C-alpha positions, -999 to 999 in steps of 0.1 A, spaced: -176 182 109 -194 190 77 -199 224 60 -232 231 77 -217 228 112 -189 253 102 -216 278 90 -237 274 121 -206 279 143 -197 311 125 -162 300 114 -165 319 82 -171 291 56 -203 290 35 -220 313 10 -207 348 12 -230 366 -12 -249 382 17 -240 392 52 -257 409 81 -253 446 82 -242 448 119 -216 421 114 -202 437 83 -199 471 100 -180 455 128 -157 435 105 -150 466 84 -140 484 116 -165 512 112 -177 505 147 -156 491 176 -180 465 187 -209 447 171 -232 459 198 -223 496 190 -230 488 153 -264 474 163 -272 504 185 -263 528 156 -285 509 132 -315 507 155 -309 544 164 -314 554 127 -278 564 121 -272 538 93 -291 537 60 -286 509 35 -294 518 -1 -312 549 9 -335 532 34 -334 529 72 -321 494 80 -323 468 107 -293 450 122 -302 417 104 -305 433 70 -284 414 45 -262 435 24 -243 425 -8 -213 438 -27 -223 471 -43 -246 482 -15 -244 519 -6 -244 527 31 -247 561 48 -238 563 84 -233 589 111 -206 587 137 -205 617 160 -202 648 138 -192 628 107 -214 614 80 -199 588 57 -213 574 25 -195 541 16 -198 515 -11 -194 479 -1 -166 463 -21 -162 430 -3 -180 410 24 -164 396 56 -178 385 89 -143 383 105 -127 414 121 -91 417 109 -65 444 109 -73 480 97 -54 477 64 -74 446 54 -107 460 67 -102 492 46 -104 470 15 -140 460 23 -154 495 14 -147 527 -5 -159 561 7 -174 583 -20 -156 614 -31 -185 637 -21 -185 621 14 -148 625 18 -149 662 7 -178 669 31 -160 653 60 -127 671 55 -146 704 51 -165 699 83 -133 690 101 -117 722 89 -147 742 101 -146 726 135 -109 732 138 -114 769 128 -141 773 154 -120 757 181 -90 780 172 -113 811 174 -122 805 211 -99 824 234 -92 803 265 -80 819 297 -43 815 305 -50 799 339 -77 784 361 -100 809 378 -90 819 413 -114 822 443 -125 857 433 -131 848 397 -151 817 407 -173 837 430 -179 863 402 -188 835 378 -212 821 404 -229 855 407 -233 857 370 -249 822 368 -273 832 396 -283 863 377 -268 888 402 -249 918 391 -212 909 397 -201 945 397 -224 958 425 -221 927 447 -183 928 451 
C-alpha cells in the first residue's frame, strides 16, 4: 500500500495541516459522535473564526471555535489537529478554552445551581386528594369551592 491508499482509507497518515471541523470536534471529544458534531454544526451551534461553519470546513491550528452544548457556550482555540478519537487526557491537549469562556461557564453553572437550590420541593409524592386538587387547578376550576 502506498501513502495515497492510507490517506483514502482514513488511517491517519498524510498532510495534517487541515482537518474537517466535524471530525476534529469528535476527535477532541467535544461531541460524543461525529453525527452529533455534524448536527450541531448544521444547526448553527458551532462557529469557526466568527462565522457559521459547515461540517466539511477545514480548520487549522490557531482557529477559534465557539460552540454551544446545552446551556453552556465554549470558546476554544485549536492547538493541534487529529482525526482519531483517543482518551480524554490526550483529547484535552487538542484545544484550550479561553479564560473568558471558562469564567462565563462557571458563573452560569453557579447561577443554575442557586436557582435549583431555591426551589422548594415537596417532601413526598402527592396523594389522591392532592392530585385531584392539582387537576382542578390545571382545568381552571376553583379548587377551594369544588372540594
